[in-house]
C-alpha positions in Angstrom: -9.8 -16.0 0.4 -8.9 -15.6 4.6 -8.0 -12.2 6.3 -4.4 -13.0 6.2 -4.8 -12.9 2.0 -5.7 -9.1 2.6 -3.4 -8.1 4.9 -0.5 -9.8 2.6 -1.8 -7.6 -0.5 -2.0 -4.5 1.1 1.4 -5.2 2.5 2.4 -6.4 -1.6 0.3 -2.9 -2.5 2.5 -0.6 0.2 5.9 -1.7 -1.0 4.5 -1.0 -4.8 3.7 2.6 -3.5 6.6 2.9 -1.0 9.3 2.2 -4.3 7.1 4.2 -7.0 7.1 7.6 -4.2 9.9 7.1 -2.7 12.7 5.0 -4.4 15.3 4.1 -2.4 14.8 6.3 0.5 15.3 4.5 4.1 11.1 4.0 5.5 13.2 5.2 8.6 13.6 8.2 7.6 9.4 8.8 6.7 7.4 10.5 9.2 4.7 8.2 10.7 2.8 10.4 8.8 4.0 9.6 5.6 3.8 6.4 6.7 0.3 5.9 7.2 -0.7 8.0 4.3 0.9 5.4 2.4 -0.8 2.1 4.1 -4.2 4.0 4.0 -3.7 4.2 0.4 -2.7 0.6 -0.6 -6.1 -0.3 1.8 -7.9 1.9 -0.4 -6.3 0.9 -3.7 -6.6 -3.1 -2.8 -10.2 -2.4 -2.0 -10.8 -0.6 -5.5 -8.9 -3.7 -7.0 -11.1 -6.1 -6.1 -14.7 -3.6 -6.5 -12.8 -3.9 -9.9 -13.0 0.5 -10.2 -9.0 -0.1 -10.2 -7.9 -0.8 -13.2 -3.3 0.0 -13.8 
């Protein structure tokens, strides 16, 4: 598994979290902090999934 696979996985998780939280709201209307929070949470969720701690 390369680094690009992990980045893609985090990107997909970020999209899922964004849709879950904000629905149809345009990403351009979010603050930098809100975008950072979503990306950080997605990264943590991907790590937890890989370690087997997160089950949806």
